[in-house]
C-alpha positions as YAML, in Angstrom:
chain: A
units: angstrom
residues:
- id: 1
  name: MET
  ca: [89.56, 130.55, 85.73]
- id: 2
  name: LYS
  ca: [86.03, 129.23, 86.59]
- id: 3
  name: SER
  ca: [83.82, 131.38, 89.15]
- id: 4
  name: MET
  ca: [82.81, 130.79, 92.55]
- id: 5
  name: LEU
  ca: [79.67, 129.39, 92.04]
- id: 6
  name: GLU
  ca: [81.12, 127.20, 89.29]
- id: 7
  name: ALA
  ca: [83.85, 126.30, 91.47]
- id: 8
  name: LEU
  ca: [81.37, 125.85, 93.89]
- id: 9
  name: TYR
  ca: [79.03, 123.44, 92.17]
- id: 10
  name: CYS
  ca: [82.15, 121.17, 90.35]
- id: 11
  name: GLY
  ca: [82.89, 120.78, 94.36]
- id: 12
  name: GLU
  ca: [85.92, 122.59, 93.87]
- id: 13
  name: PHE
  ca: [85.63, 125.87, 96.24]
- id: 14
  name: HIS
  ca: [87.18, 124.29, 100.36]
- id: 15
  name: PRO
  ca: [87.34, 127.40, 101.41]
- id: 16
  name: GLU
  ca: [88.37, 125.88, 105.12]
- id: 17
  name: GLU
  ca: [91.89, 124.93, 103.43]
- id: 18
  name: LYS
  ca: [92.56, 128.12, 103.22]
- id: 19
  name: ILE
  ca: [92.31, 129.17, 106.76]
- id: 20
  name: VAL
  ca: [94.96, 129.53, 108.53]
- id: 21
  name: PRO
  ca: [94.56, 131.88, 111.96]
- id: 22
  name: ARG
  ca: [97.33, 134.44, 111.51]
- id: 23
  name: ASP
  ca: [97.02, 134.77, 115.27]
- id: 24
  name: HIS
  ca: [100.49, 134.38, 116.45]
- id: 25
  name: GLU
  ca: [98.99, 132.64, 119.93]
- id: 26
  name: PHE
  ca: [97.79, 130.08, 117.42]
- id: 27
  name: ARG
  ca: [100.88, 128.95, 116.53]
- id: 28
  name: ARG
  ca: [102.22, 129.02, 120.02]
- id: 29
  name: ILE
  ca: [99.36, 126.83, 121.15]
- id: 30
  name: ARG
  ca: [99.91, 124.21, 118.56]
- id: 31
  name: ARG
  ca: [103.50, 123.71, 119.47]
- id: 32
  name: GLU
  ca: [102.25, 123.43, 122.71]
- id: 33
  name: ILE
  ca: [99.54, 120.69, 122.64]
- id: 34
  name: SER
  ca: [102.66, 118.67, 119.77]
- id: 35
  name: GLU
  ca: [104.27, 119.20, 122.49]
- id: 36
  name: ALA
  ca: [101.93, 117.72, 125.13]
- id: 37
  name: LYS
  ca: [101.54, 114.91, 123.11]
- id: 38
  name: GLY
  ca: [105.08, 113.92, 123.07]
- id: 39
  name: MET
  ca: [105.45, 114.00, 127.18]
- id: 40
  name: TRP
  ca: [101.81, 112.17, 127.02]
- id: 41
  name: LYS
  ca: [102.86, 109.51, 124.21]
- id: 42
  name: GLY
  ca: [105.69, 108.36, 126.74]
- id: 43
  name: LYS
  ca: [104.23, 108.54, 129.97]
- id: 44
  name: LEU
  ca: [100.96, 106.39, 128.99]
- id: 45
  name: SER
  ca: [101.05, 102.27, 127.42]
- id: 46
  name: ALA
  ca: [100.50, 102.47, 123.97]
- id: 47
  name: ASP
  ca: [96.96, 101.23, 124.28]
- id: 48
  name: ASN
  ca: [96.33, 104.20, 126.77]
- id: 49
  name: PHE
  ca: [97.83, 107.09, 124.31]
- id: 50
  name: ASN
  ca: [95.46, 105.52, 121.40]
- id: 51
  name: GLN
  ca: [93.07, 106.16, 123.54]
- id: 52
  name: LEU
  ca: [93.74, 109.19, 124.50]
- id: 53
  name: GLU
  ca: [94.47, 110.37, 120.62]
- id: 54
  name: THR
  ca: [91.00, 108.87, 119.84]
- id: 55
  name: LEU
  ca: [89.59, 111.09, 122.37]
- id: 56
  name: LEU
  ca: [91.27, 114.06, 120.67]
- id: 57
  name: ASP
  ca: [90.25, 113.34, 116.89]
- id: 58
  name: LEU
  ca: [86.24, 113.65, 118.95]
- id: 59
  name: HIS
  ca: [87.47, 116.57, 119.97]
- id: 60
  name: ARG
  ca: [88.57, 117.87, 116.95]
- id: 61
  name: GLN
  ca: [85.09, 116.81, 115.14]
- id: 62
  name: THR
  ca: [83.22, 118.36, 117.31]
- id: 63
  name: GLU
  ca: [85.23, 122.01, 117.04]
- id: 64
  name: SER
  ca: [84.79, 121.73, 113.11]
- id: 65
  name: MET
  ca: [81.44, 120.72, 113.39]
- id: 66
  name: GLN
  ca: [80.80, 123.68, 115.83]
- id: 67
  name: ALA
  ca: [83.15, 126.14, 113.20]
- id: 68
  name: THR
  ca: [81.08, 124.20, 109.87]
- id: 69
  name: SER
  ca: [77.37, 125.60, 112.19]
- id: 70
  name: SER
  ca: [79.59, 128.97, 112.61]
- id: 71
  name: PHE
  ca: [80.22, 129.68, 108.96]
- id: 72
  name: VAL
  ca: [76.72, 128.56, 107.44]
- id: 73
  name: ASN
  ca: [75.14, 131.11, 110.13]
- id: 74
  name: GLY
  ca: [77.29, 133.57, 109.62]
- id: 75
  name: PHE
  ca: [77.21, 133.44, 105.54]
- id: 76
  name: GLN
  ca: [72.90, 133.51, 106.20]
- id: 77
  name: LEU
  ca: [73.15, 136.61, 108.38]
- id: 78
  name: GLY
  ca: [75.59, 138.25, 105.71]
- id: 79
  name: ALA
  ca: [72.65, 136.85, 102.77]
- id: 80
  name: LEU
  ca: [69.87, 138.59, 104.91]
- id: 81
  name: MET
  ca: [71.76, 141.72, 105.25]
- id: 82
  name: MET
  ca: [72.15, 141.57, 102.10]
- id: 83
  name: MET
  ca: [68.42, 141.27, 101.22]
- id: 84
  name: GLU
  ca: [68.26, 143.82, 103.51]
- id: 85
  name: ILE
  ca: [70.09, 146.12, 102.18]
- id: 86
  name: TYR
  ca: [69.36, 145.99, 98.38]
- id: 87
  name: ALA
  ca: [65.27, 146.19, 99.35]
- id: 88
  name: ALA
  ca: [66.62, 149.49, 101.43]
- id: 89
  name: LYS
  ca: [68.16, 150.04, 98.08]
- id: 90
  name: GLU
  ca: [64.90, 149.89, 96.13]
- id: 91
  name: GLU
  ca: [63.09, 152.24, 99.61]
- id: 92
  name: LEU
  ca: [65.69, 154.50, 98.18]
- id: 93
  name: ILE
  ca: [65.53, 154.62, 95.27]
- id: 94
  name: TYR
  ca: [61.42, 154.54, 94.20]
- id: 95
  name: GLY
  ca: [60.38, 155.45, 97.91]
- id: 96
  name: LEU
  ca: [58.68, 152.00, 97.88]
- id: 97
  name: ARG
  ca: [56.80, 151.35, 101.14]
...
């Protein structure tokens, strides 16, 4: 089995594909969105519905960009915290400062 670093290097590490919210509200809201899209498909002309879907796709793209930025920022903050923790460990063990 490859390490996480090897999988990342080989382009095989895609954590976003494995993230599925466990919140029951998520599934309910997704169902509501699907039902609403079906309703709008029946009410709008094919051209208008395609325009609506294009708009929704753009919205999804911006949400994905926001999630990516949040993930990267959180990862960076976590790494900075680990650096601070290791520095504190050195101070505690060796009395550095």
